[in-house]
Phi, psi and omega in degrees: 000309191284340172297311182289331175295310182314309187279343183263348171293119182248170168295121181303149170290145182306133181090348184232042176295313185304320179288325175292325178290316179301318177291325185289314178297329174299314180296324178286329183286326179294317179296321172303315177292326177294329188267344192236056182285327181288313175298326181303310186299316185295318181295311176306315181301318183294334181293339178287341183236341186241137176301105186077016183064023195221141175228011167215104186320311192291354183270344182280136166213154177281151004277341171184149192280161176296157163251109187277138182266314177203173184209160187199130180063236178247027186234135176249143176230133200265173182285345176267003175092018180263161177233153183218148169271128192280106174260354176278332168059037183046045177051042178090343183287340189269039182311311197272005184069206198247000183203041180296113185318315184282338177289308186299317178299322176300317176302305188292323173300315180297319175306312177299335179277342183122135188279342181199117190274321196062037182207164157300155178208167189291321184302323186295321175298313189292321178290322182296315181302312179301322175288321179304307194296319174305313188254020173297152003270359189257014168247081183286314178225152177210167172219151190268154178217183188257351179197165169300336176292311177303322181297318172296314177309306181285329177305312178292317175301320174298322177294317190288320181291320188288320185263352180074019187240175185225353177269144188239120166275124183231181185228140180309125189086356185279154182218127180230024175126177192297346172246029180209077181236129178233045173312134174050031167079014186239133172291132179292147173308333186262004182290155179301144195272058166287166170257107190266148177238107189263125178243170183275135177296150181060015174240105183280344184285327179290331173293319175294320182293325184279310185297341185254359173294139184313321187283355179248333189320308186257015186222022171278110175277332185202150161242123187247128188211143170278120179292347158226113186289134192265286184285355176276002179126020180047061178256118184289148170282133175292141183306316178296323179301310181296325182286320185301317190292329177288320188292307186297319176304315179298321189295319188263004181064029186261164177273125176266116183248129179257130168268094179253036175300317174271320202270004182291347178276357184298154171052241185266031175080019175233024166080176181289330180301334184292338174283346178270159173294150185306329181284346179258001183278171189278163180282323186222150179232131170256139178233173177177214173053245184297339185291341174278004176075009180104002178253173182297125189204148172203161174208162168209153181178175187160231188285141188294329179290337176279309182289346175286349170304334183257018178284114185288349170281353166277137181291143183057033171302139172300136171280140173218100179262181183153105179304329182242030183295312185254029181308142193294331178292307181300315183303315188290314183291313186299319180300310183289324177300313185291309183291324193232353177247284179282075181282162178305330178285315179300315190293316172302325192277320173304318181291327172296325185290322174298312182296330171299315184293315181307313179296323182298312189290327178291321175299309184295336182265008185293146181085001182242185181269002176281110177245135186250111179252156172145199184199127179061222192281000172251143183201168181214133171253135170231161177251115186200144171276003177300138175252338178243110184248108180238353179203163179306325174303331178301336185295336185072199180306118185296123177267068197284342180293322181290319181295323176299322179298311176307310187300307178301317181294328180280330169297319174298330183254024170081022178229130186259125186208162180292148177301319186288353180091017179287130171230149170212117184288150172248164180288346181279338180297134185260164176301326178291324174304307186289326176298319173294323175295313173301321177299319179289323177290336176282326174301321179297315180301311181294315180298321188259002188318312182308320190272333191252341178311134178288127186273000000 
């Protein structure tokens, strides 16, 4: 199917680029439908009980999503008998791959000891210590949650309680969990009902302009930022921008919060904040994804005087509930992962591997609309004529149809990635896997050259 597609794509007639892309997508979609009848049947059945057959928005894509039957290592296997090399890594949570022996053994052992204690247990203390050590010196105390979304909820609650203020500075294109999305500079209707001040990413002037307005000067509780914006296109924060946020927070008496739910894997596994000088680091950090060893996980922590608001030994302590905050499966898996597998040395090697891969992808995409952004083992591909991308607005008008084509093309060739172009490497991927990915991206470039070449 792909050979015929390669030969049938022609240079578009002037003014008919959209039609040419639509025709190419139709061919890919028809091939996809032909190859995945069982996934279609499973999806159709799901629509009878779930709205749109979906309970996690990011997993849906047209014409219908794959149904995965099982996974092992860096491989996914669908209900129709096809296998894929997993380049998505569960949106960074799948750092360890799908069957890391130490992780699976830790989970099995935990199951044998009992699924739920309703009590403190040793693994939670060990995991907390491992995280504190990794993020030292600015992770003095921390608490567990079940997701990054919950971690954001609690970090913002802490900031508001600590400062006695109510306004939150966020960034256009930012995402801090299911209740904190600011796509295109708009607060989502399902967001938690805070009073948000939406600034432009990588623009410290936009932050100052908001924070210094008379109605805001003494009412900013927190600035929350992803040091690399994630779902908005994997755009790293410039050092001067991150340092500027620290200065504004200091001047305004606000709590600076880093959302490192995705980026905590960076460099030596201690996040992007590890590259900043101590005086420029955040007051609080939110964590999640990989640290739970593949299980549901979140955490927030930082300065002692803020986190001690939750100390139950203190009078009028803030309450923080959650039946599964210290659930035995996550604590066991996370502890083994942090202590025995994802060492600082392993983290640095994965980070460097990602940097090398992104450079290779940039090389095979030269002269096209394909732009690779990211840092370390997290990256994103977008289709745009823009050359200097520092914030989501720089992408310009989304050329989503070309991204849709790339997604189905890569599935056809056995590589699983997000429809929006997002990738996150796992430790289970081999050099051969990554080389094959580069080769197939290059094949896409050749096949779609008439449609993606820079004019």
